[in-house]
C-alpha positions in Angstrom: 0.0 0.0 0.0 2.9 2.4 0.8 4.5 1.9 -2.6 1.1 2.5 -4.3 0.6 5.7 -2.4 4.1 6.9 -3.2 3.6 6.1 -6.9 0.5 8.2 -6.8 2.2 11.0 -5.1 5.0 11.0 -7.6 2.6 10.9 -10.6 0.6 13.8 -9.2 3.8 15.9 -8.5 5.4 15.2 -11.9 2.6 15.0 -14.5 -0.5 16.9 -15.6 -3.8 15.1 -15.8 -5.2 17.8 -18.2 -2.8 18.3 -21.0 -1.4 21.6 -20.0 2.0 22.4 -18.5 1.1 22.6 -14.8 1.4 19.5 -12.7 -1.6 18.1 -11.0 -0.2 18.7 -7.5 2.5 21.1 -6.5 2.9 19.9 -3.0 1.8 16.9 -0.9 1.2 16.6 3.0 1.2 13.1 4.5 -0.3 12.8 7.9 0.4 9.7 9.8 1.1 8.4 13.4 4.4 9.6 14.8 5.9 6.1 14.8 5.4 5.9 11.0 6.9 9.3 10.0 10.5 7.9 9.6 9.1 4.9 7.7 7.4 7.1 5.2 10.6 9.3 4.9 12.7 6.2 4.3 10.3 4.7 1.7 10.0 7.9 -0.3 13.7 8.4 -0.2 14.1 4.8 -1.3 11.7 4.9 -4.2 11.6 8.5 -5.5 13.7 11.1 -3.7 17.2 9.6 -3.7 17.2 6.6 -6.0 14.2 7.5 -8.0 12.9 5.6 -11.0 15.8 4.6 -13.2 14.0 5.6 -16.4 13.3 9.2 -15.3 13.7 11.7 -18.2 16.5 14.1 -17.7 15.5 17.5 -16.3 13.0 16.0 -13.9 14.1 16.8 -10.3 13.2 14.3 -7.6 10.8 15.8 -4.9 12.5 16.9 -1.7 10.9 15.6 1.6 10.5 17.4 5.0 9.7 14.8 7.8 8.4 16.2 11.2 8.5 13.8 14.0 9.4 14.2 17.7 10.4 17.8 17.5 9.9 20.6 20.0 7.2 23.2 19.3 9.5 25.9 18.0 11.3 23.5 15.5 8.0 22.3 14.2 6.7 25.9 13.8 9.9 26.9 12.0 9.8 24.0 9.6 6.1 24.3 8.9 6.8 28.1 8.1 9.6 27.0 5.8 7.4 24.5 4.0 4.6 27.0 3.5 6.7 30.0 2.5 9.1 28.4 0.2 9.1 25.8 -2.6 12.1 23.9 -1.4 10.1 20.9 -0.3 7.4 19.1 -2.3 6.4 16.5 0.4 5.7 17.2 4.1 5.4 14.2 6.4 3.9 15.0 9.8 2.2 13.3 12.7 
């Protein structure tokens, strides 16, 4: 199920359902239990962020992931602000 979800996320972030130039989704938020945040981060990095599909056309940049788990309030607020105000990260994983 995780790989199916990651495949869908990647497809929505990198392709356009209507045939225009904009992608279907610009950013994705994954909400899961705290104990699974690192799992999601590892799986996304394994399948798309670091390794990525081997047949990816050149010029397609893999999405960057921000994972928030077991942080203090100030760190969470700072990271959420960074996610909202910049386009550095495409995927936010939070509990």
